[in-house]
C-alpha positions as CSV (number, residue, x, y, z in Angstrom):
1,X,0.0,0.0,0.0
2,X,1.3,3.5,-0.9
3,X,1.9,5.7,2.1
4,X,-0.6,8.6,2.4
5,X,2.1,11.3,1.8
6,X,3.3,9.6,-1.3
7,X,-0.2,9.2,-2.5
8,X,-0.8,12.9,-1.9
9,X,2.2,14.0,-3.8
10,X,1.4,11.7,-6.7
11,X,-2.2,12.9,-6.8
12,X,-1.0,16.5,-6.5
13,X,1.5,16.2,-9.4
14,X,-1.0,14.5,-11.8
15,X,-3.7,17.0,-10.8
16,X,-1.3,19.9,-11.4
17,X,-0.2,18.5,-14.7
18,X,-3.8,18.2,-16.0
19,X,-4.7,21.6,-14.7
20,X,-1.7,23.2,-16.4
21,X,-2.6,21.6,-19.7
22,X,-6.1,23.1,-19.5
23,X,-4.8,26.4,-18.2
24,X,-2.0,26.9,-20.7
25,X,-3.5,25.2,-23.8
26,X,-7.1,24.1,-24.1
27,X,-8.9,26.9,-22.2
28,X,-6.9,29.7,-23.9
29,X,-7.4,28.1,-27.3
30,X,-11.2,27.8,-26.6
31,X,-11.3,31.4,-25.5
32,X,-9.6,32.5,-28.7
33,X,-11.9,30.3,-30.8
34,X,-14.9,32.1,-29.1
35,X,-13.6,35.6,-30.0
36,X,-12.3,36.2,-26.5
37,X,-15.3,35.0,-24.6
38,X,-14.5,32.8,-21.6
39,X,-15.4,29.1,-21.7
40,X,-18.0,27.8,-19.2
41,X,-15.2,26.3,-17.1
42,X,-13.8,29.7,-16.4
43,X,-17.0,31.3,-15.2
44,X,-17.2,30.3,-11.5
45,X,-20.1,32.7,-10.8
46,X,-22.2,31.1,-13.5
47,X,-23.7,32.6,-16.6
48,X,-27.1,33.6,-18.0
49,X,-28.9,32.1,-20.9
50,X,-27.9,35.1,-23.1
51,X,-24.2,34.7,-22.1
52,X,-24.3,31.0,-22.8
53,X,-25.9,31.5,-26.2
54,X,-23.4,34.3,-27.1
55,X,-20.5,32.0,-26.2
56,X,-21.9,29.1,-28.2
57,X,-22.7,31.4,-31.2
58,X,-19.1,32.8,-31.2
59,X,-17.4,29.4,-30.8
60,X,-15.9,28.2,-34.0
61,X,-16.4,24.6,-35.1
62,X,-12.7,23.9,-34.3
63,X,-13.2,25.5,-30.9
64,X,-16.3,23.3,-30.3
65,X,-14.3,20.2,-31.3
66,X,-11.5,21.1,-28.9
67,X,-13.9,21.8,-26.1
68,X,-16.0,18.7,-26.7
69,X,-12.9,16.5,-27.3
70,X,-9.6,17.2,-25.5
71,X,-11.0,19.7,-22.9
72,X,-13.9,17.5,-21.8
73,X,-11.6,14.4,-21.7
74,X,-9.2,16.3,-19.4
75,X,-12.2,17.4,-17.4
76,X,-13.2,13.8,-16.9
77,X,-10.0,13.2,-15.0
78,X,-9.6,16.6,-13.3
79,X,-12.6,16.6,-10.8
80,X,-11.6,13.2,-9.4
81,X,-7.9,14.1,-9.3
82,X,-8.7,17.4,-7.5
83,X,-11.0,15.7,-5.0
84,X,-8.4,13.0,-4.3
85,X,-5.7,15.6,-3.8
86,X,-7.9,17.7,-1.5
87,X,-9.1,14.6,0.5
88,X,-5.6,13.4,1.0
89,X,-4.3,16.8,1.9
90,X,-7.1,17.4,4.5
91,X,-6.5,14.0,6.0
92,X,-2.8,14.6,6.3
93,X,-3.2,18.0,7.8
94,X,-6.2,17.4,10.1
95,X,-5.1,16.6,13.7
96,X,-5.6,12.9,14.4
97,X,-7.5,13.8,17.6
98,X,-10.4,14.8,15.4
99,X,-11.2,11.1,14.8
100,X,-14.1,10.6,12.5
101,X,-14.4,14.4,12.0
102,X,-11.3,14.3,9.9
103,X,-13.1,12.1,7.3
104,X,-16.1,14.3,7.4
105,X,-13.9,17.4,6.8
106,X,-12.1,15.6,4.0
107,X,-15.5,14.6,2.4
108,X,-16.1,18.3,1.8
109,X,-14.2,17.9,-1.4
110,X,-16.6,15.3,-2.8
111,X,-19.7,17.5,-3.6
112,X,-17.5,19.8,-5.7
113,X,-16.4,16.8,-7.7
114,X,-20.0,15.6,-8.2
115,X,-21.2,19.0,-9.3
116,X,-18.2,19.4,-11.7
117,X,-19.3,16.2,-13.4
118,X,-22.9,17.4,-13.6
119,X,-21.6,20.7,-15.0
120,X,-19.5,18.8,-17.6
121,X,-22.5,16.8,-18.7
122,X,-24.7,19.9,-19.1
123,X,-21.9,21.7,-21.0
124,X,-21.5,18.7,-23.3
125,X,-25.2,19.0,-24.1
126,X,-24.9,22.7,-24.8
127,X,-21.9,22.2,-27.1
128,X,-23.7,19.4,-28.9
129,X,-26.8,21.5,-29.5
130,X,-25.1,24.8,-30.2
131,X,-26.6,28.2,-29.8
132,X,-29.7,27.5,-31.9
133,X,-30.8,24.5,-29.7
134,X,-29.9,26.1,-26.3
135,X,-32.8,26.4,-23.9
136,X,-33.0,28.7,-20.9
137,X,-33.6,25.6,-18.7
138,X,-30.4,23.9,-19.9
139,X,-28.3,27.1,-19.5
140,X,-29.8,27.6,-16.0
141,X,-29.1,24.0,-15.0
142,X,-25.5,24.2,-16.3
143,X,-25.0,27.5,-14.5
144,X,-26.4,26.1,-11.3
145,X,-24.0,23.1,-11.4
146,X,-21.2,25.6,-12.0
147,X,-22.2,27.7,-9.0
148,X,-22.5,24.6,-6.7
149,X,-19.2,23.3,-7.9
150,X,-17.6,26.7,-7.2
151,X,-19.2,26.9,-3.7
152,X,-18.2,23.4,-2.6
153,X,-14.7,23.7,-4.1
154,X,-14.3,27.0,-2.2
155,X,-15.4,25.3,1.0
156,X,-12.9,22.4,0.5
157,X,-10.1,24.8,-0.3
158,X,-11.0,27.0,2.7
159,X,-10.9,23.9,5.0
160,X,-7.5,23.0,3.5
161,X,-6.1,26.5,4.0
162,X,-7.3,26.7,7.6
163,X,-5.7,23.3,8.3
164,X,-2.5,24.4,6.6
165,X,-2.4,27.6,8.7
166,X,-3.0,25.5,11.9
167,X,-0.3,23.0,10.9
168,X,2.2,25.9,10.2
169,X,1.3,27.5,13.5
170,X,1.9,24.2,15.4
171,X,5.2,23.8,13.6
172,X,6.4,27.2,14.6
173,X,5.3,26.6,18.2
174,X,7.2,23.2,18.2
175,X,10.4,24.9,16.9
176,X,10.2,27.6,19.5
177,X,9.8,25.0,22.2
178,X,12.8,23.1,20.9
179,X,14.9,26.3,20.6
180,X,13.7,28.8,23.3
181,X,14.5,32.4,22.7
182,X,17.6,33.6,24.4
183,X,16.9,35.5,27.7
184,X,18.4,38.8,28.4
185,X,21.1,39.0,31.1
186,X,21.0,41.8,33.7
């Protein structure tokens, strides 16, 4: 069995690799293919029917193929990779004294993953139908999944940042205890 720290660093490296491919290649290429409009994946606060329709109308056939192909394939792996990375990081940083609460805290990463997959399915339907077939209901559903993904991802990242800050604080206290500050002589 792989040690938890090793599993974390492996998950982190693969997650970062997939994220960088999207950030540096597919998402900028899709943005360019839509005349500068941001892809749905880069709209964490959601989008209206009109915004979704405008993006779909502006997106070239090549941009649609890239979004529906490479980007969505990467986005099949990314939510699970991100959730695994967050779960492992939270479990490693949470004090063992929390017992079962550590697992509950780590589980905060799972709804973000689920909503990301629901968002991806809705985006695939929007891309397949294009601007002409887009309905307000589909755009609203996709936007709702985006908002929920963003909210739960923010919650998981916040939990991770709080745990990281507490871990750093404990480390500083431990080091100060091991090396007490010199006292002044009178």
